[in-house]
C-alpha positions as CSV (number, residue, x, y, z in Angstrom):
1,X,0.0,0.0,0.0
2,X,1.4,3.4,-1.0
3,X,0.9,6.4,1.1
4,X,1.6,9.9,-0.2
5,X,3.5,11.9,2.4
6,X,4.8,15.0,0.7
7,X,4.1,17.2,-2.4
8,X,6.6,19.7,-3.8
9,X,5.6,22.6,-6.2
10,X,7.6,24.5,-8.8
11,X,6.8,28.0,-10.0
12,X,5.9,26.7,-13.5
13,X,3.1,24.5,-12.2
14,X,5.0,21.2,-12.2
15,X,4.7,19.1,-9.0
16,X,6.1,16.0,-7.5
17,X,4.7,13.6,-4.9
18,X,6.9,11.6,-2.5
19,X,5.2,8.4,-1.3
20,X,6.3,5.4,0.8
21,X,5.3,1.8,0.0
22,X,5.4,0.2,3.4
23,X,4.8,-3.3,2.1
24,X,7.7,-3.2,-0.5
25,X,9.8,-0.9,1.8
26,X,10.6,1.6,-0.9
27,X,10.2,5.3,-1.4
28,X,8.6,6.6,-4.7
29,X,8.8,10.0,-6.3
30,X,6.3,10.8,-9.1
31,X,6.6,13.9,-11.2
32,X,3.7,15.7,-12.9
33,X,3.5,18.5,-15.5
34,X,1.4,21.6,-15.1
35,X,-1.8,19.8,-16.3
36,X,-1.4,17.0,-13.7
37,X,-0.2,14.4,-16.2
38,X,2.5,12.0,-14.8
39,X,5.8,12.5,-16.6
40,X,8.1,10.3,-14.5
41,X,8.0,7.8,-11.7
42,X,11.1,6.7,-9.7
43,X,11.5,4.0,-7.1
44,X,14.1,4.4,-4.4
45,X,14.4,1.0,-2.7
46,X,17.8,1.9,-1.2
47,X,17.0,5.5,-0.1
48,X,15.3,6.8,3.0
49,X,12.2,9.0,2.9
50,X,14.4,12.0,3.9
51,X,16.8,11.4,1.0
52,X,13.9,11.1,-1.5
53,X,12.4,14.3,-0.1
54,X,15.8,16.1,-0.5
55,X,15.9,15.1,-4.2
56,X,12.3,16.3,-4.7
57,X,13.0,19.6,-3.0
58,X,16.1,20.2,-5.0
59,X,14.1,19.5,-8.2
60,X,11.4,21.9,-7.1
61,X,14.0,24.6,-6.3
62,X,15.7,24.1,-9.7
63,X,18.9,22.7,-8.3
64,X,18.4,19.3,-9.8
65,X,17.4,18.3,-13.3
66,X,14.8,15.5,-13.3
67,X,12.5,14.6,-16.1
């Protein structure tokens, strides 16, 4: 079961959600364009929730290039 825990927003309308799948023990980051369409989906089985949130925050601030 996947639980969405955080959402990050960019100024151009793009967003990303950070979720945790407690059954599979992995963190998931899903990126959306300004219309809400999913543009990328990444599994982080070896990263903590905090590390995935740091990646998502860097992307939202423009410090990291993602999809």
